N, C-alpha and C positions, 0 to 999 in steps of 0.2 A: 369594644370601647369606641365611643364617638370621637371624632377628631375635633379638637378645639380649634377655634379660629374660623369655622364655617357658620352659615346662618343657623343651622340646627343647634349649634353650641349656644347661641344667644337665647334661643327658646329655652334650652336646658338651664341656662343661668337664671332666667326669670322664674322658672318653676322652682329652682333651688332656693332662690331668695324667699319665695313664698312659703316653702316647706321647712326651712331650717330654723325651727324654733325649739329651744330647749326649755323644758319646764323644770324649775328647780324649787325645792321646798324652802320656805323661810320660817324660822321658828317664831311663835307668837308668845307674848308674855302670859296670856291667859291659857291655862292648862286645858280648859274645856273647849277651846277653839281648835278647829282643824288647821293644819299648816296651810298658809296661803301659797298660791302658785304664782310665780313671776315668770313671764315670758322673756327669754333672752334671744334677741334676733341676731343671727349670724350673717354678716355681710359676705358678699361674693369676692371682695378684694380685701387686702390686709390694710384696712383703714379704720381708725378708731379715734373718736373725739375725746378731748380731755374732760375729766370730771371736775377739774379744778380751775381751768382757765378757758373761758368761753371762746369759741372760734378757733381754738388751737388743737393740733393733733397730739395724741398721747403716744404715738409710735416713735421710738428712738433706738437706732442701732447703727449710728454712723461709724463707730469704731470697727464694727464687723465689716462694713463696706470697705474701709481702708485696708483691712487685713485680706479681704478677697482680692483687692487690687494688687497688694504687695505680693501675694501668692501667685497671681496670674502673671505679674510683671517679672517675677523671678524666673518663671518658666521661659518667658520671652528672652530673658538675659542668658540663661544657661543654653538655650537652643541656639543663640546667636553665634556662639563660637564654632558651630558646625556649618555655618553658611559661607558661601563664596564671599571673599573680601573681608572675612571676620577679623576683628581686632582681638588681640590676646587680653584676657581678663584675669584678675587675681581673686583670691578668696575674699579680699576686702571689698571688691566690687560686688560680689554676691551678698556679702554681709551688710552692705549698704541698704539692701532691700530687706533681707531677713531680720536684721537688727536695726531697723530704720530709726533715724533720729530726725526730729523736726528741723533742727538747725541746718540740715543739708538742703532744705527748700526744694526737695526733689519733686518732679512732676511724674505722673503715671505714664507708663509706656502704652497703656491700653487706650484705644480710640473707640469711637462709635461710628466708624466709617467716615462719612463726610459731614456728619451732624455735629454741631458745636456741643461742648460740654458745659454743664452748670459750674463744675469745678474740676480742674485737672491736676492740682497739687494736693498731695496727701494731707498736708496740714490745713488745707482750706476745707477739707471734708471733716476731719477730726484730728485732734492733736494727741501726741504721746503714744502713738500706736505702732506696734511692730508684730512680727511673728514669734520671735525668740521668747518673748515674755509670756506667751500663752501656750507654749508647747508642753505636752505631757512629759513628766519626768520618769514615767514607768519604763522599765527595760523592754526593748522590742523583742517579742518572742522570735526565737531563731537566731538572734544576734547578741543577746545578753548585755546590751548597752542602750541607753536612752536615745530617742530619735535625734535629739540635738547633737549628740556626739557623732552619730552616723552622718548627719547632714554636713557637719564641719569636715569630716573626712572626705566626703564626696566633693565638697567645694575645693578642697586642696588638690584632689586628684585631677579635677578638670583644670585647675590653674596650672598644675605641672604639665598636663598634656598641651596646654596652650603655648608652652615654651618650645614645643617641637613643631617646626615649620611644616613637617610632612603631615601632621595631624590637624593643625589649625585650619579651619575652613572646611573640614570634613566631619563626619559623624564620629571619627576616632577622637576628636577633641573632647567629647563628653562621654566617651565609652571607656570603661576600665579594661585592664589586661585580660579579663575573663569574659568580655563581651557584654557586660552589664551597661545598659544605657542609663547613665547617672542623672541625666536631665529628667527622665521619666521617674526614676526612683525618688529623687528629691521632691518632685511635684506630688506624686501619689502618697508618699509617706506623710508629707506635710498636711495634705487634705484630711488625713486621718488623725495625726497627732496634734493638729491645731483645730481645724474646723469641726470635725466629727466629735473629737474629744471635748471641746469646749461646749458645743451644742448639747450633747447628751450627758457627758460625764460631769460637767460643771453646772450649766444653767438649767437644763431639764431635771437633772438629778436633785438639785437643791430648791426647785421652784415651790414646793409645798410649804416650805418654812418661811417664805418671804412675806413681808407685811403688805397689806392690800387695802388700807383704808385712808392713808394720808400721803401727802406728797413725799417723793423720794428724798431721803436724808433731811426731811423737814425743811426743804428748800422751797420757798414760796415761788421761785421761778420755774420749778419743775412742773411739767404737765402730766406726770405719770406717777404711779406707785412703784415700790420696789418690785412687786410681783409682775406688774405690767412690763417694766423695763427688762427684767431678767428673761421673761418669755420672749420679748422682742429680740434680745441678743441671741437667744437660741435660734430663732427664726433667721436672724441676720446671717448666721454661719451657714444655713442652708443655701442662701444666696439668691433667692427668688425675687423677681420684680413684684411690686404690690398687686398687679393685676395678672399674676402668673397664669391663671386658668384661661385667660384670653389668648394665650399662645398655643399653637398646635404642637404636637410632638415633633413634627418635621421642622418647625421653626426652632424649637429648643435644641434639636440635634444638628442644626445648621452650622455652617462654617464661618459665616460673616455676621458682624454686629447688626446689619440690617434685618437679620432673621431673629436674633435672640435679644434685641433691644428695641424700644419703641418710644417715641415722644408722646406719651399717653396724655399729658396735660396740655399739649398744643402750644407750648411756649417756644418751640423752635430749638430746644436743647435737650440733651440726654442728662438726666440726673442719675448718677451711679447708685444713689441711695434708694431709688424707687423704680427706675425704668430700664434696668439692665439685669440679665440673668447670669449668675456666676456658677462655676464649679458643680457642686452636687446637684443643684437644681437642673442643670443642663444634662448631667448624666442620667437623671430620672427620665427626662424626655427621650433620651437615646434608647434606654432600655424598654420604655413603653413602645416606642416606634418599632423596635426590633423584635418585640415579644407579641404574645397573643393572650388576650384575657387579663391583661394587667393594666392598672391605672395608678401607678406609683405616684405620678405627679399629683393627681387629684387626692389620693389618700393622704399624702404628706401635707400638702398645702391646706386641705380642708381641716386636718387635725390642728394645724397651727392657728388657723383662723378661728375655728370653733373654740379651742382652748382659750385664745385671747379674748373672745367675746364673753365667755363665762367669767374670766377674771375681771374684765371691765364691768360686767354686771354684778360682780360680787356674788357669783353663784356657788354651787356645790363644789367643794374642793375635790371630792371624789370624781367628779366629771372632768375636772382639770387633769387629775392623775390619769384618767382613761385616755384623754386626748394626747397626753405626754407619751403614753405607751405606743399609741398608733403612729405618732410622728417619728419616734425613735426606731420602731420596727420598720417603718417605711424607708428611712435612711439606710438602715442596715441592709435591707433587701436591695437597694440601689447599688451599694458597694459590692455585695455578694454576687449580684447578677452581672456586674461589670467584671469581676474576677472570672466568672464563667465565660463571658464574652472573650476575654483575652486568653483564656485557656484554649478556646476554640481557634482563635487567631494563631496562637503559638503552634498548635497541632497542624494547622494548615501550612504554616511556614516550614515546619519540620518535614512535612511530606514532600517538599520540593528540594530538600537538600540533596546535592549530588546530581541535580538536573539543570537544564538550561534556565529554569525559572528560579533557581536558588537565590535568595535574598537575605543574607545574614543581618543586614541593617534592619530590615523589618522584623526579623526574628528577635534580635536584641531588644528592639523597641517594645514589641508585644510581650515578650517575657518579662521585661521590667515593669510594664503596666500591670500585668498579672500579679507579679510579686509585690509591687508597691501597694496595690489595692488590698492585697491579702494582709499586709502589715496594718493598713488602715482599719481593718475590721476589729482589731483588738480593743479599741478605745471606748466602747460604750458599756456602761454598767447594766444596760437593758438587753444586751446581745443574746441571740439564740445560737450563734456560732461560738461554741465554747472555746476556752483556752486550750483544751485538749484537742478539739477539732483543728485549731490554728497550728498547734504543734505538729499535728499530722500533715497539714497542708504544707507547712514550711519544710518538713522533712521530705515530702514529695518533690517540691520545687527546687530545693537546694539553694545555692547562692549564685548560680549563673546558668545561662541557657545551655542546653545540650545540642551538640552538632552531629550526633550520631545519625548516620544515613539510613534511610529505609532499607529493610532487609537484614539489618544487624540486630543482634540480641539486645544491645543497649537501646536501640530505637524502639523495639517492641516493648521492652520493659518500661521505658519512659512514657510511651503512649498509654500503656495500661495504667500507670501511676496517675497520669493526668486525668484519665477517665474516672479513676477513683476519687480524685479531688473534686470533680464536678458532682459526683454522687454525694459526697460529704455535704456540699453546699445545698444541693437539691433537698436532701432530707432535713437539714437544719432550718431552711427557710421555706420549705413547702412549695418549691418551684415545680412546675409541670415538666414532664420529660420532654415535651415539645419545645418549650422555651429553652431548656438547658441544651438541647441539640442545636437550636438555631440562633441563639443570642450571639 
């Protein structure tokens, strides 16, 4: 896989722009005439002009941008109680983000390093948006209750821990009595039960039934059709910047906003709607960076851009369906590969138990990331990792980390079980043995 962001990448982009033409048949009123072919050009960035209002963009997913920010800011908030000098927080403090209300006039906790922002208040980006209203109501496999109920329980546990001065300001503030890192669980479960669920289970799942010839809701001010808008919303939950393929995997996997955001239009500011990479889109870069022979970033983004181009050109609905499948499969692979990654981290942490290098904080963190991303996998109707697979995985992982020391029968069995979990995901997603070993 070439590394995006270098000079060879731009040559590849130019070649791609020249080659990405889709030929779609258009029916003719005359039965004896052959179908005409219309070329639909696929851009290299997620940019599409309006068919209805000249000079305007038809891309719109500001609500998804706000939810990405709320999700990211909630993690900042739950992590904060474990830091030195932390202030005690209540469940209401967490719900102020999870069940956000515009009347609060809250500003995002997310920054772009030292670069100014186009907008820093949620309601200045889009109004009426929260996470709670978009979460799946399906029971979580292995828990028997919806994600919303679990999240509320975890908020309450962290709030109770904050009342204990010996826990506040340490990892114990967001860790339950069994060693589960609840900050990680909340974050990873929500990226599945909100973002992945909405993208695949709601928007991509219902895309083929959407209207695509007139302005959305017959509103003359709208620059897009219903199908264009719903596709955009699915893309918005993936969280990628509009020029996503100009970022290298190393940049997407980076730790600072200077790496995974960029002032692409040169206005001196970062626009969260177009110039910042969130959540799932960054996880894709991490797995590509750590893998071999994979290009999940390109697979997913190209499917979203290609599908949107076909929709904008009123092309073949079957080709839209094909791109939908590619995008959904790519996002599932990102989540599954990330579970594999954290199984490997968990195994590495367990191997140090009882030694001078033992670090239960890391073990708790990595176990929760493994478990939370496993929960996330259940929310796509297009998934290859079946509910039966997920039931087996949750049975293997249990509901808390194991502290069995190397050399014990429990340790050996737990290691064998986790290796089985990796095998389940490898088979379901077609991962190579090499990547499963090193992710």
